[in-house]
N, C-alpha and C positions, 0 to 999 in steps of 0.2 A: 485456400490454404491448408496444408497438412503440416502437422508438427509431430508426424507419427515416430515413435522411437525416441523422442526429445522428453528430458526430464526437467521439471518445474520444481522449486521451493516458492510457495506463496505464505508469507507470513501473515497472522492474523487472518487467517483465511477461513474460520468457522462461522464468520456471520459477514453480512454487511458487503462492502467493496471487495475485500479478499476473498470470499466466497464466490462471488460473480466472476472475478477472476479466475479463479481455480476451475470453476465449473467450464468456462470459455475455452482454457487450455485444454482440459479433459475432453471436450467435444471436437477439438482439433487432433486428437490421438496422442497427447501428451500425459506421460506419467506425473502424477502430483503428489509432492509431499504437502498435506495441510498442517497447519500449525495454528495454535489460537487456546482459548479458554474455552470451557462450557461443561454442559453436563456429559459425561462419559459414554452414556448409551446414545444420546442424540449423535454426537460427534460420530459414534462407529457406524449409525444409521447412514449418515452423511458420506461417510467415506465408502461403503458398501453401495449405496445407491449410485454414488457417482462412477464408481470403478465397473458396475455392471451395466449401467447406461450407456455407458460410452467404449466398453471394452478396453480399457486401460487399467493399470496398477495405480491405486490409490493408497498412500500411506500417511499415518498420522504421527507427528511427533510434538510434544508439549511444551517444548524448550520455552523457558523463562526469558523473552527478549532484553532483560534488563541484565542478563548474565552472560558474559562474553563465553565462558567456559561451556555453556549451554548452547549457545550459538554455534560455536565450533563445532560441537557434538551432533547438532541438526543437519550442518552441512556434511559430516563425516558419515551419519547414520543414511542421508540421501543417496550418497555416492556408493555406499554399500547396498542399497535397496535396489538402485536403478543403473548402476555402472557409470553414475558421472551425474553432474550438475550443469545442465545446458543454459537454463533458465532461472533468476532469481529475481522475484517480484518482492521488494520490501514495502510492506503495507501495513505492518502493525504500529497501532498508536493509541495513544491515551491522552486525555484533555482534562484540564482545572483551569478555573477562571478568577480572576481576584486582581484588585489593584496591585501595582508592584511593592507597595509598602505593606500589603496585607498579605503576599504571596509567601506560603510557606516554602521554606529552604527545602524541606524534603520533598515538595511537590515539584519545584523546581528540577531537583535531581533526577526524580523519577521520569520526568517527561522527556529531559534531555537525554536520559538512557534509552528508552525505550524509541523515542521518535526519530533521534539522531545516532546515537552512538551505536545503536543496534544495527543500522544500516552499515555503518563502517566496519564493524565486526563480521556481518554474513558477508560483505563484499571481500574482506580481507582472505575469509576461509575459502571461498568459492572463485575467485578470481584466477589462480594459480590452477585449478581444474579447467575453466574454459580455454584459458590461454594455451593449454597442453593440447588441447582438441580443434584450436584454432577456430573457434565458434561459440560464442555466448552471446546471451541478452540479460542486461541487469536492466530492470525497470523500479525506479525510485516512485512511490506515491508519496509525492510532497503536497502543497496545497497552494490555493491562491494566497493563503497566509505565508508561504514561501517567496512571494514576490511584494506583497504589501502588508501592513499591519492593521491591527483592531485592537481596542482598549481593552484591557484586562486578560490578555492572553500572551503575556511577556514569554513564558517558557515555550509554548508550542510555536508561537510566530519566531523565535530564536530558533528552535529547533527544525522548522521548515524551512526557513533561510538557508541553514547549514545543510540540509539536506541538497537544496538546489545547487550550493557551492560545491559540496561534495560531488555530485553529478557531473559538473563542469570538469573538476580535475580529473575524476576517473575517465570520462569522455576522452580528454584529452591523451592522458597516459595509454588509454587502449586503441588509439588511433593505429590504423594498418595492423592489428591482432586477429582481425576477425570476431572481435568481440564489441559490442555497442553498450552504451552507458546514458541512458536518457530519463526523464521525470514526466511524471503526470500532474498538473496541478489544479484539481477540482475545486470549485466554489462549494456552494450546497448541495450536500448529495443525502437524499433522505435514506438515512439507515437508524438502525434503533437508537444508536447513541444522540443523534440529531433531533429523532421522535422524542427522546426524554427531554432534550433542550426546549423543544416547543411546547411540551406538556407543563414544563417548569414554569415558561413565560405566561403560558395562560393563566394559571392558578395564581403567580407572582401579581399580575395585570388585571385579575377579574375580568379576562377576557375568553371569547371561545377559543378552542383549540384551531379552528379554521382561522380565524382571525389573526392569531399568534403565529401560525403557518405564512399567512400573506406578508406579516409585519416584519418575519424573520427574511425572508427573503428580498423584500422590496428596502429595508434598509440598506443593501449592498448592490443588488442585482437589478440591472433595468430589464432584463427579461425574467419575468417572476415565475419562475420554475423551476423546480429542484433538476439537476444531473441525475440520470439514473445511474444505478451501480453497474446496469449491464453495457452502459454506454462508456464507464471508463473501463470496463473488461475489453470493449472494442478497441480502445484506444492501445491496451497493453498488448493485444493481438496484432495490431497493427506495427507497434515498435518491435515485435517478435520476428516480423516478417522480412523478407528479402528487399520490399519496397522501402523500409527504413534502414538499410545497411550501410546507409552513407550519415546518417544521424548520430550525431555525438555530442553530448553534453546540453542536449536540447530539452526545453519545457513546455509540453502541449498543455494548453489551458482550455478546461472546460467549464465556465463559470458564469454564464448568462450575461457578459458584458461588464463583470464586476471591475476587472482591470484594465478595459478599455476608456474608463472614465478619466 
């Protein structure tokens, strides 16, 4: 598959799943707008290496995904840099866990803003550009928690259920426009964020990191292994391909059997 000449925004792409997706699109000839937090010099190196390796244009915009005006500017600057926005991957996300009655209101607001509202605002800004070209791909990184729930994750579960619902609405509205909107629902993916959760669990329970790793997976997944970021990137590439051109509002699940139970 070649995406030569196409342009993509991948939010939250300076690490983890988003970085893997950005690298996969660049490898297929796609110009990429990176977004996310991190040390400026490290982000500059990432951008330069990705561009040089794949012979594409790679830019960076540090838009705060909790701020609608900055999201609109991210889309506008991508259009200015690359001439349009063909692919939008809504991946940026944050997490906080606590029982509902102990969940800080400000944490709820922040998670809903970044994990759900940002997806709406990015689609709102990018969709007219895609419809004008009669081609576009919107890929929302939801979660297994967009389909089922876990304790202590009220905001995250609510947000990801919202992303799945939004995906369906946009998919229906985009029928016969040349634009598709679909979601990917990963289970446990070994990213720096999840690694920190594993290490915290090991410390709290006074067990090895290896045991904490196994227990985290086994709590939910019959297949006790992590989904890799590059596997999620492969699903995103599939959704951008012609093979997936008749998919609208779908959820692709990669969760080791979590939701099959």
